[in-house]
C-alpha positions as CSV (number, residue, x, y, z in Angstrom):
1,M,-12.0,-26.9,12.9
2,I,-13.3,-26.4,16.4
3,S,-12.7,-22.7,16.3
4,D,-15.0,-22.4,13.3
5,T,-17.8,-24.0,15.3
6,A,-17.1,-21.8,18.4
7,R,-17.1,-18.7,16.2
8,V,-20.6,-19.5,14.9
9,E,-22.0,-20.6,18.3
10,L,-20.6,-17.5,20.1
11,E,-21.4,-14.9,17.5
12,G,-24.8,-14.2,19.0
13,D,-23.1,-13.4,22.4
14,K,-20.7,-10.9,20.7
15,I,-17.7,-13.2,21.5
16,R,-15.1,-13.3,18.8
17,V,-12.9,-16.3,18.2
18,I,-9.5,-15.9,16.6
19,T,-7.5,-19.0,15.5
20,V,-3.7,-18.5,15.9
21,F,-1.3,-20.5,13.9
22,P,2.2,-20.2,15.4
23,I,5.0,-22.2,13.9
24,M,7.7,-22.8,16.5
25,T,8.0,-20.5,19.6
26,S,11.1,-20.4,21.7
27,T,9.9,-21.4,25.2
28,D,11.0,-23.5,28.1
29,F,7.9,-25.7,27.8
30,G,9.8,-28.9,27.3
31,K,11.9,-28.5,30.5
32,N,8.9,-29.6,32.6
33,S,7.9,-32.6,30.4
34,L,7.8,-36.0,31.9
35,R,9.9,-37.5,29.2
36,D,13.3,-39.1,30.0
37,Q,16.2,-36.6,29.8
38,R,17.9,-38.9,27.3
39,V,15.0,-38.6,24.9
40,R,14.9,-34.8,25.2
41,D,18.6,-34.6,24.5
42,Q,18.2,-36.6,21.4
43,Q,15.5,-34.3,20.1
44,R,17.8,-31.2,20.3
45,V,19.4,-31.6,16.9
46,A,20.4,-28.4,15.2
47,A,18.7,-27.6,12.0
48,P,20.7,-26.2,9.0
49,A,21.0,-22.4,8.9
50,G,17.8,-20.9,7.6
51,A,15.8,-24.1,7.7
52,V,13.7,-23.4,10.7
53,V,12.3,-20.1,12.0
54,V,11.7,-20.0,15.7
55,D,9.7,-17.1,16.9
56,T,10.2,-15.4,20.2
57,P,7.2,-15.3,22.6
58,E,7.2,-11.5,22.2
59,Y,6.8,-11.8,18.4
60,V,3.9,-14.3,18.8
61,K,2.3,-12.0,21.4
62,G,2.5,-9.1,19.0
63,K,0.9,-11.1,16.2
64,I,-2.0,-12.1,18.5
65,L,-2.5,-8.4,19.5
66,E,-2.4,-7.5,15.8
67,A,-5.2,-10.1,15.2
68,V,-7.3,-8.7,18.1
69,R,-7.0,-5.1,16.8
70,S,-7.7,-6.0,13.2
71,E,-10.5,-8.4,14.1
72,V,-9.3,-11.1,11.7
73,Q,-10.6,-14.7,12.2
74,E,-7.2,-16.3,11.6
75,Q,-3.7,-15.2,12.4
76,F,-0.7,-16.8,10.8
77,M,2.9,-16.0,11.7
78,D,4.5,-14.2,8.8
79,A,7.1,-16.1,6.8
80,R,10.5,-14.5,7.6
81,S,14.0,-15.2,6.5
């Protein structure tokens, strides 16, 4: 993984690299895509209840801050029901 290489190369400069593994984050990112509106509408299919966890940006931000404070190399989002 590129972050592993960066971690090794930047270690001597006292720069830490954290790899963050978000799952799905609720954002408006897709609103500005160049795709055709029809394609975007087709992709908005509701998943069965409990099938997909979508994190808020605030939750992801909190997990990143947690990683910075605890100095871990990798931060995964917790599995939540």
